[in-house]
C-alpha positions in Angstrom: 20.4 45.8 -78.1 18.9 44.0 -81.1 19.4 40.3 -81.8 21.3 41.2 -85.0 23.7 43.5 -83.1 24.4 40.7 -80.6 25.2 38.2 -83.4 27.6 40.7 -85.0 29.3 41.4 -81.7 29.7 37.6 -81.0 31.1 37.1 -84.5 33.7 39.8 -84.0 34.7 38.6 -80.5 34.9 34.9 -81.4 38.5 35.1 -82.8 39.6 37.0 -79.7 38.0 34.4 -77.5 39.9 31.7 -79.5 43.2 33.5 -78.9 42.2 34.0 -75.2 41.8 30.2 -74.9 45.2 29.6 -76.6 46.9 32.2 -74.3 45.2 30.6 -71.3 46.5 27.2 -72.3 50.1 28.5 -72.7 49.9 30.3 -69.3 48.6 27.1 -67.7 51.5 25.1 -69.3 54.0 27.7 -68.0 52.5 27.6 -64.5 52.9 23.8 -64.5 56.5 24.2 -65.7 57.3 26.6 -62.8 55.7 24.2 -60.3 57.8 21.3 -61.7 60.9 23.6 -61.7 60.3 24.5 -58.0 59.9 20.8 -57.2 63.1 20.1 -59.0 65.0 22.7 -56.9 63.6 21.6 -53.6 64.0 17.8 -54.3 67.5 18.3 -55.6 68.5 20.1 -52.4 66.9 17.2 -50.4 68.8 14.6 -52.5 72.1 16.4 -51.9 71.3 16.6 -48.1 70.5 12.9 -48.0 73.7 12.1 -49.9 75.8 14.4 -47.7 74.3 13.1 -44.4 74.3 9.3 -45.2 76.8 8.7 -48.0 79.7 11.2 -47.7 82.2 8.7 -49.2 80.2 8.3 -52.5 78.4 11.1 -54.2 75.4 9.7 -56.2 72.9 12.5 -56.0 74.1 14.4 -59.1 73.0 11.6 -61.4 69.2 11.6 -60.8 69.4 15.4 -60.6 71.1 15.6 -64.0 68.5 13.3 -65.7 65.7 15.2 -64.1 67.3 18.5 -65.3 67.2 17.1 -68.8 63.5 16.5 -68.5 63.0 20.0 -67.1 64.9 21.4 -70.1 62.5 19.5 -72.4 59.6 20.9 -70.4 61.1 24.4 -70.7 61.4 24.0 -74.5 57.8 22.9 -74.8 56.6 25.9 -72.8 58.8 28.7 -73.9 60.5 27.8 -77.2 58.1 25.6 -79.1 54.8 26.9 -77.8 51.8 27.3 -80.2 51.6 30.8 -81.4 48.1 30.6 -82.6 48.1 29.0 -86.1 44.7 29.3 -87.5 44.5 26.2 -89.6 43.8 23.1 -87.4 45.9 20.8 -89.7 48.9 23.2 -89.5 48.5 23.3 -85.7 48.5 19.5 -85.5 51.5 19.3 -87.7 53.3 21.9 -85.6 52.5 20.0 -82.4 53.8 16.8 -83.9 57.0 18.4 -85.0 57.6 20.2 -81.7 57.0 17.1 -79.7 59.6 15.3 -81.9 62.2 18.1 -81.4 61.6 18.1 -77.6 62.1 14.3 -77.5 65.2 14.6 -79.7 66.7 17.2 -77.3 66.0 15.0 -74.3 67.4 11.9 -76.2 70.7 13.7 -77.1 71.2 15.2 -73.7 70.4 12.0 -71.7 72.6 9.9 -73.9 75.5 12.3 -73.6 75.2 11.9 -69.8 74.9 8.1 -70.1 78.0 8.0 -72.3 79.9 10.2 -69.8 78.9 7.9 -66.9 79.8 4.8 -68.9 83.2 6.1 -70.0 84.0 7.5 -66.5 83.0 4.6 -64.4 83.1 1.4 -66.6 85.2 2.2 -69.7 85.9 -1.5 -70.3 82.3 -2.3 -71.0 80.3 0.0 -73.3 76.8 -0.6 -71.8 75.5 2.9 -72.9 75.1 1.7 -76.4 72.1 -0.5 -75.4 69.8 2.4 -74.2 71.1 4.6 -77.1 70.1 2.0 -79.7 66.8 1.1 -78.0 65.7 4.6 -77.4 67.0 5.5 -80.9 64.6 3.0 -82.4 61.7 4.7 -80.7 62.9 8.1 -81.8 63.2 6.8 -85.4 59.6 5.7 -85.2 58.6 9.1 -83.9 60.5 10.8 -86.8 58.8 8.4 -89.2 55.3 9.2 -88.0 56.0 13.0 -88.0 57.8 13.3 -91.4 56.7 10.3 -93.4 53.1 9.8 -92.3 52.5 13.5 -92.5 48.7 13.7 -92.4 48.0 10.4 -90.8 47.5 10.3 -87.0 46.4 7.8 -84.4 43.4 10.0 -83.8 42.2 9.6 -87.3 42.7 5.8 -87.2 40.8 5.6 -83.9 38.0 7.7 -85.3 37.6 5.5 -88.4 37.7 2.3 -86.2 35.1 3.7 -83.9 32.8 4.6 -86.8 33.3 1.1 -88.3 32.6 -0.5 -84.9 29.4 1.6 -84.4 28.2 0.6 -87.9 28.9 -3.1 -87.4 27.7 -3.7 -83.8 25.1 -1.0 -83.2 23.9 -0.4 -86.8 24.4 3.3 -86.3 26.1 5.7 -88.7 27.3 8.5 -86.3 27.1 11.1 -89.0 23.6 10.3 -90.1 22.4 9.1 -86.6 20.0 6.7 -88.2 19.8 3.0 -87.4 20.6 1.0 -90.5 
């Protein structure tokens, strides 16, 4: 084969290699999900057994299992519902990842706080303590929403990169893009 033929072959196979890498990443995330799901099943059974053997008069095992199930649901959404389907534009891919992360956190927030409200109203209806985590977590979720939908193009990664370049110029006298000492 000639060198020109090899270059053409590499140029044609480059997009398929890109999609192979994306598919590989999705499969790895799904394998991690199935590992976490199997751990969830095994440890849930163990928690119920511990509860049944030691504390038959008070059933507490369902509460950690419910919260862990909510996290597993978020993990499922990340792997099977909101996975990256191979957007070509890197900026669109970054925006997609930010939005899907927000929606996964929103789902976990809503489900967890519904469980907290149920626990609060079922066991201590006189004192509404569930509002504290709802409000505190809600502030964090508001900031997440703010950075996804208001600061649309700005990310922490860009900020860190600009600060790193500034630091390199100030302290080392190096412009990383020109690679010359100033």
